[in-house]
N, C-alpha and C positions, 0 to 999 in steps of 0.2 A: 504494500500500500504506500502510495506517495503522500507526502505531507500536504500537497495542494489539494488532495482529495478530502481531507478532513479539516484543514485550517482555512477559514474564510475570513475576510476582512470586510465586514459590512457595518455601516453606521447609518443611523437615522438622521444624523447631523451632517448633512451634505455640505461640503465646502468646495467652492469653485471660484471662478473669476467673477469679478464684479463686487457686489456688496457682501461684507462679512455677515455670517449668520448670528443669531441672537446668543448662541452659546459662546462663540469666540468673543463677542463684545462683552458679555458678562464676566468671562474669565480673564480678560486681558485689558484691564482699565489703563488708559493712557497710551495704548499702542499707536505708534506712528509709522508710516511707510514713507521712505524717501526715494522718490523716483529719480532716475538719471545717474545713479551711482553703481559702480561695480560692487557686487556684494562681498568681495574679498578685500582687495587692496584699498578701494575707496572707503570702505567701512572701517578698515584698520586706520587709515589716515584720519578719518573723522573721529575715531576713538581717541587718538592722540590730542586732537584739538579739544575734545570734551574733558580730558583729564585736567587741563589747566584753566578751563573756562569758568567764569567769564573774566577772572581777574588777571590771569597769566596766560599769555599766548606763547607756548613753548615749542610749537611744531611748525615747520615749513609746510607749504601746501603740497610739495612733492619732494621726495628724497632724490639723491643723485642716482639711485638705482631705479626709481620709478616702479612700474609694474612689470619689470622685465625679470626673467629668471637669471640667477647668478650662479656660475659654476666656478669651481676652484680646482685647477689641475696642479697637483703637487710634484709631478714629474713631467719630463718632456713628452713621454709617451702618452700621458693623460691629456696634455695640452693638444697633441695631435689628434687624439680621439674626439675631443670637444670640437676642434676646428672641422674635422671631417663630418661629424654629425650635424653641425650647424650648416655646413654647405649643403648637405643632403636635404635639409628642411628649408633651405633658402633663408636662413637666418643670418643676420650680420653681427659680427663680434666687435665689441668695443672694450679694449683693455682699460680697466679702471684702477688697477694696481699692478706694478711690475712683479715678476716672479721672484721668489726668494724671500726668506724670512729675515726680518731685521728688527732689532729692538730700538725703540725710540730713546731719545736722550734722557727722558725722565725715569727710565727703568734703573733700579738699584742693581748694579752688577756685582757688588761686594756682599758676601753673606754676613748677616749680623751674628751668626753663630760662631763662637770662637772654638778652636780645637781644644780638646781636653784629653786626659789620660784614657787610653782605650779607644779614642776617636781621633786618629791622626788626620791632619789636613794636608 
């Protein structure tokens, strides 16, 4: 016996396009729909603005990455795979950071732990 033969999803509370039904309205006070936004990236950017509003505006309207996927190749071989795949899907690549890991000048490079007996440095 297949699950679809005994599991059914039926509801007397039909929800569709247009006007919300009375059950949604009763259970969701203050619900707002914002048309014209992407429901992922734009909603994320909107949440950044909401975090500081209305007294502090902490977010730009768009980051330097925007709504684009970001890939990180750690080896030359991975970089080549990324370039090959982007070419296959007709995507254009824009390098936003050069390869190789570097520490910024504000990184403490000297360990605060001093050597002791049994822990040579």
